[in-house]
C-alpha positions in Angstrom: 0.0 0.0 0.0 1.0 3.7 -0.1 3.8 4.6 2.4 4.3 7.9 4.1 7.8 9.3 4.1 7.5 10.0 7.9 10.0 7.8 9.7 11.4 6.3 6.5 15.0 6.7 5.2 15.8 6.8 1.5 16.5 3.3 0.1 15.9 1.8 3.6 12.3 0.6 3.6 10.2 -2.1 2.1 8.5 0.4 -0.2 11.7 0.5 -2.2 13.2 -3.0 -1.7 10.0 -4.9 -2.5 9.7 -3.7 -6.1 13.4 -3.6 -6.6 13.9 -7.2 -5.6 11.0 -8.2 -7.8 12.6 -6.3 -10.7 16.1 -7.8 -10.1 14.6 -11.3 -9.9 12.8 -10.8 -13.2 15.9 -9.4 -14.9 18.0 -12.4 -13.7 15.3 -14.8 -14.9 15.2 -13.1 -18.3 19.0 -13.4 -18.6 19.0 -17.1 -17.7 16.2 -17.9 -20.1 17.8 -16.1 -23.1 21.2 -17.8 -22.6 19.9 -21.4 -22.1 20.2 -23.6 -25.3 16.8 -24.0 -26.9 16.5 -27.7 -27.0 13.8 -29.2 -29.3 11.8 -30.3 -26.3 11.5 -26.7 -25.1 10.9 -25.1 -28.5 7.2 -25.1 -28.0 7.6 -22.9 -24.9 9.2 -20.1 -26.9 11.7 -19.2 -24.2 13.0 -16.1 -25.9 9.6 -14.5 -25.8 9.3 -15.4 -22.2 12.7 -13.9 -21.6 11.7 -10.7 -23.2 8.5 -10.6 -21.2 10.4 -11.0 -18.0 12.9 -8.3 -19.1 10.1 -5.8 -19.6 8.5 -6.9 -16.3 11.7 -6.5 -14.4 12.5 -3.1 -15.9 9.0 -1.9 -15.0 9.5 -2.9 -11.3 13.0 -1.3 -11.4 11.5 2.0 -12.6 8.6 1.8 -10.0 11.1 1.4 -7.2 13.3 4.3 -8.2 10.5 6.7 -9.2 8.8 6.0 -5.9 11.9 7.1 -4.0 12.2 10.3 -6.0 8.5 11.2 -5.4 8.8 10.4 -1.7 12.0 12.1 -0.7 13.0 14.7 -3.4 11.5 18.2 -3.3 9.2 18.9 -6.2 11.5 21.4 -7.9 14.2 18.8 -8.2 12.1 15.8 -9.1 12.5 16.3 -12.9 16.3 16.4 -12.7 16.5 13.4 -10.4 14.2 11.4 -12.7 16.4 12.2 -15.7 19.4 11.3 -13.6 18.2 7.8 -12.6 17.1 7.1 -16.1 20.6 7.9 -17.4 22.3 5.8 -14.7 19.9 2.9 -15.3 20.5 2.9 -19.0 24.3 3.2 -18.4 24.2 0.1 -16.3 22.0 -1.8 -18.7 24.3 -0.8 -21.6 27.4 -2.3 -19.9 25.5 -5.5 -19.2 24.0 -5.8 -22.7 27.5 -5.3 -24.3 29.2 -7.7 -21.9 26.5 -10.4 -22.1 25.8 -9.8 -25.8 22.1 -9.5 -24.8 20.3 -8.0 -27.7 16.9 -7.6 -25.9 18.5 -5.6 -23.1 20.3 -3.5 -25.7 16.9 -2.7 -27.3 15.6 -1.7 -23.9 18.4 0.8 -23.6 17.1 2.7 -26.6 14.0 3.7 -24.6 16.0 6.4 -22.8 14.7 9.1 -25.1 11.0 8.3 -24.7 11.6 8.2 -21.0 13.3 11.6 -21.0 10.5 12.9 -23.2 7.9 11.7 -20.7 9.8 13.6 -17.9 9.9 16.7 -20.1 6.2 16.6 -20.7 5.5 16.3 -17.0 7.9 19.0 -16.0 7.3 21.6 -18.8 5.3 24.8 -18.3 5.1 28.2 -19.9 8.4 29.4 -18.5 10.2 26.0 -18.4 13.9 26.4 -17.9 15.7 23.0 -18.7 18.9 24.0 -17.1 17.4 25.1 -13.8 17.6 23.0 -10.6 20.7 21.0 -11.9 18.8 20.3 -15.0 21.9 21.1 -17.1 23.7 18.3 -15.4 20.8 15.8 -15.8 20.3 16.6 -19.5 24.1 16.3 -20.1 24.0 12.9 -18.5 21.0 11.8 -20.5 22.4 12.8 -23.9 25.9 11.6 -23.0 24.5 8.1 -22.0 22.2 8.1 -25.0 24.9 8.6 -27.6 27.5 6.4 -25.8 25.1 3.6 -25.5 24.1 3.8 -29.2 27.8 3.7 -30.1 28.5 0.7 -27.9 25.3 -1.2 -28.9 25.8 -0.8 -32.6 26.6 -4.5 -32.9 24.2 -5.7 -30.3 20.8 -4.1 -30.9 18.9 -4.3 -34.2 19.5 -1.8 -37.0 15.9 -0.6 -37.2 15.8 0.0 -33.5 19.0 2.0 -33.5 17.7 4.1 -36.5 14.6 5.1 -34.5 16.7 5.8 -31.4 19.0 8.1 -33.4 16.1 10.1 -34.8 14.4 10.4 -31.4 17.6 11.5 -29.8 18.1 14.2 -32.5 14.6 15.6 -31.9 15.0 15.6 -28.2 18.4 17.4 -28.3 17.0 20.1 -30.6 13.9 20.4 -28.5 15.7 20.8 -25.2 18.1 23.4 -26.6 15.2 25.2 -28.3 13.4 25.4 -24.9 16.5 26.7 -23.2 16.9 29.4 -25.9 13.3 30.3 -25.8 13.6 30.8 -22.0 16.5 33.1 -22.5 14.6 35.1 -25.1 11.6 35.3 -22.9 13.7 37.2 -20.3 14.0 40.0 -22.9 10.3 40.5 -23.1 7.5 41.2 -20.7 4.8 41.2 -23.4 3.7 38.8 -26.1 6.0 40.0 -28.9 8.4 38.7 -31.5 11.0 37.4 -28.9 8.6 34.6 -28.0 8.4 33.4 -31.5 12.2 33.3 -32.1 13.1 30.6 -29.6 11.2 27.9 -31.5 12.8 28.6 -34.9 16.5 29.4 -34.6 18.0 26.0 -33.7 15.7 23.9 -36.0 16.4 26.2 -38.9 20.2 26.0 -38.2 19.9 22.2 -38.1 18.2 22.2 -41.5 21.0 24.4 -43.0 23.6 22.1 -41.5 21.8 19.0 -42.7 21.7 20.4 -46.3 25.5 21.0 -46.2 27.4 18.5 -48.4 30.3 18.3 -46.1 31.0 15.1 -44.1 30.0 15.3 -40.5 31.5 13.1 -37.7 29.7 10.2 -36.0 26.8 9.7 -35.6 25.8 11.6 -38.7 28.5 9.9 -40.8 27.3 6.5 -39.7 23.6 7.3 -40.0 23.3 10.0 -42.8 19.7 9.0 -43.8 18.5 9.2 -40.2 20.0 12.7 -39.5 19.8 14.3 -42.9 16.4 13.0 -44.0 14.2 11.3 -41.4 15.0 13.7 -38.5 15.0 16.8 -40.8 11.7 16.2 -42.6 9.4 16.9 -39.6 11.6 19.8 -38.7 11.2 21.3 -42.2 7.4 20.9 -42.0 7.3 22.5 -38.5 9.5 25.4 -39.6 7.3 26.0 -42.7 4.3 26.0 -40.5 6.0 28.3 -38.0 7.0 30.7 -40.8 3.4 31.1 -41.9 2.1 31.5 -38.3 4.7 34.0 -37.2 4.5 35.9 -40.5 0.7 36.2 -40.3 0.2 36.9 -36.6 3.3 38.7 -35.2 3.6 42.5 -35.7 7.4 42.3 -35.3 7.6 44.2 -32.0 11.0 43.3 -30.4 11.3 45.7 -27.4 13.7 47.3 -26.7 14.9 47.2 -30.3 13.1 49.4 -32.8 11.5 47.9 -35.8 13.6 48.1 -39.0 12.2 46.3 -42.0 14.3 43.3 -43.0 16.7 43.9 -40.1 14.3 43.2 -37.2 14.7 40.0 -35.2 11.4 38.6 -36.5 12.2 39.3 -40.2 15.7 37.9 -40.0 14.3 34.7 -38.3 11.6 34.3 -40.9 14.1 34.6 -43.7 16.5 32.2 -41.9 13.8 29.6 -41.3 12.7 29.8 -45.0 16.3 29.5 -46.1 16.8 26.4 -44.0 13.6 24.8 -45.4 14.6 25.7 -49.0 18.2 24.5 -48.7 17.2 21.3 -47.1 14.4 20.6 -49.7 16.8 21.4 -52.5 19.4 19.0 -51.1 16.9 16.1 -51.1 14.9 17.1 -54.2 17.3 15.5 -56.7 16.7 12.1 -55.0 12.9 12.6 -55.5 12.9 13.8 -59.1 12.3 17.1 -61.0 8.7 17.4 -59.6 10.0 17.6 -56.0 12.4 20.3 -57.0 9.7 22.3 -58.7 7.4 22.0 -55.7 10.3 23.2 -53.4 10.8 26.3 -55.6 7.1 27.0 -55.7 6.7 26.8 -51.9 9.7 29.0 -51.4 8.4 31.6 -53.9 4.9 31.7 -52.4 6.3 32.0 -48.9 8.6 34.9 -50.0 5.7 36.6 -51.6 3.7 36.3 -48.3 6.7 37.5 -46.4 7.1 40.7 -48.3 3.3 41.3 -48.2 3.3 41.1 -44.4 6.5 43.1 -44.3 4.7 46.1 -45.8 1.9 45.7 -43.2 4.4 45.5 -40.3 6.2 48.6 -41.6 2.9 50.5 -42.0 2.0 49.5 -38.4 5.3 50.7 -36.8 6.1 53.6 -39.0 2.6 54.8 -40.1 0.7 54.1 -37.0 -1.8 51.8 -38.7 -3.4 49.3 -36.2 -2.2 45.7 -36.8 -5.6 44.4 -37.7 -6.4 43.0 -41.1 -9.4 45.3 -41.7 -7.5 48.4 -40.7 -4.4 47.4 -42.7 -6.4 46.7 -45.9 -8.3 50.0 -45.5 -5.1 52.0 -45.3 -4.0 53.7 -48.5 -0.4 53.6 -47.1 -0.5 49.8 -47.0 -2.2 49.7 -50.5 0.5 51.9 -52.0 3.3 49.9 -50.4 1.8 46.6 -51.6 1.5 48.0 -55.2 5.2 49.1 -55.3 6.5 46.0 -53.5 4.5 43.6 -55.7 5.7 45.4 -58.8 9.3 45.1 -57.6 8.8 41.4 -57.1 7.3 41.1 -60.6 10.2 43.1 -62.0 12.7 40.7 -60.4 10.8 37.7 -61.8 10.6 39.1 -65.3 14.2 40.2 -65.4 15.3 36.8 -64.0 13.1 35.0 -66.5 14.5 37.1 -69.4 18.2 36.5 -68.3 17.7 32.8 -67.8 15.4 32.3 -70.8 12.6 30.9 -68.7 9.3 32.0 -70.1 7.3 30.5 -67.2 9.0 32.7 -64.7 8.5 35.7 -66.9 4.8 34.9 -67.3 4.4 34.6 -63.5 5.8 38.2 -63.2 3.6 39.4 -66.0 0.5 37.9 -64.2 1.6 39.7 -61.0 1.9 43.0 -63.0 -1.7 42.4 -64.2 -2.9 42.0 -60.7 -1.1 45.2 -59.6 -2.7 47.2 -62.5 -6.1 45.8 -61.7 -5.5 46.8 -58.1 -4.6 50.3 -59.1 -7.9 50.8 -60.9 -10.2 49.0 -58.5 -8.6 49.9 -55.1 -6.4 53.0 -55.3 -8.4 54.8 -57.9 -11.6 54.3 -55.9 -10.2 55.8 -52.7 -9.0 59.2 -51.8 -5.5 58.4 -50.7 -3.8 61.8 -51.3 0.0 61.5 -51.5 0.0 57.7 -51.1 -2.2 57.1 -54.1 0.0 59.5 -56.2 3.2 57.7 -55.1 1.6 54.4 -55.9 0.7 55.4 -59.5 4.0 57.1 -60.2 6.1 54.2 -58.7 4.2 51.5 -60.5 4.3 53.4 -63.8 8.1 53.9 -63.5 8.7 50.3 -62.7 6.6 49.2 -65.7 8.8 51.3 -68.0 11.8 49.5 -66.5 10.2 46.1 -67.1 9.4 47.0 -70.8 13.0 48.1 -71.4 15.0 45.5 -69.5 12.8 42.4 -69.5 11.0 41.7 -72.7 9.4 38.3 -73.2 12.2 35.7 -73.7 12.0 33.5 -76.8 10.9 29.9 -76.5 13.5 27.3 -76.0 14.6 25.8 -79.2 13.5 22.2 -79.5 16.1 19.7 -80.6 15.8 18.7 -84.3 16.1 15.1 -85.1 18.6 13.8 -87.7 15.8 12.6 -90.0 14.1 16.1 -90.0 17.5 17.7 -90.6 18.3 15.4 -93.6 14.9 16.0 -95.2 15.2 19.8 -94.9 
């Protein structure tokens, strides 16, 4: 039954030794069963499955005994660090035994360190979670140190698929813990819900995507498991960063007190561009393995995201420099925003059309021309129907001047010449 901590000493009562002895007995039984020769007369008993069942049963009692001691005698603020510590020590002991005894099932059990650490993280996390607090830095160092050392030592003991999953989970956990620590540091810079709170989630995952896309050879474990770290671990991060990009770009006004807002140089804008760069570089590095369609999709996603970024950039600039409230209705009703959008969209179209002309890519040029058509329609149906004063005049003059530049520097490129077959050449 439940035991009170009054009158009890740590590790000196039946509440600890009863489950611990049960766990040790089950572990010894699992070891004996897996090392016995499987004679034909015992084949029907499937001793290996029974050994694995006893192994899980023993590990569960082991965990119950140690977790119970932490919950009884450790103060609440330190419980998370102690739980991480006993998980690391337990896996370290099991790794040595699995390697010495060549016990594959125990080696597979050691790969559960990251799920166990993730469960502790979920229980301990809160809005201002600080992973390094209360000796957490030491506990997390022990967890990740034991994790990677055990995977290195168990490479010839545990199964390849299990090790692959463990490497991916460990990569996610390491990035997640470091991101939480960075987020806590950035939260100290802000007392309000502003851009600093968005940045902590994106910097490290984006940096990882950039590094994963680099062609250089990285040391172990990336060199031994390139697919796990460059593709399997990076794919969910790329999806998350793309989602983060759209959320932060849509809902954050870019306030980064005490820094003033400077377009393209504010912390939010730089982080958005860095996140998009990481996603694009990583997708481009894996696109050749997936075919031309995957590369085209990556370019389209990057182009649409950049268009959304510059559109929101105009609105954030109008909010900070023009005093326009950062609400969609107020932003769309502002002629300052409408004039800025017309000029910025025309600049984007100018870049597309000049780039398409120089690279002889008609499809890129036509996308820029379509954007120009949208801007012209917007001038007649939005700017012309409102009394915008100076903003409307600047919009018309700016767009008109840019259209002259487009007509002079970026005419429609010719179609690519199709290869002529030898038969057609001889007949001609």
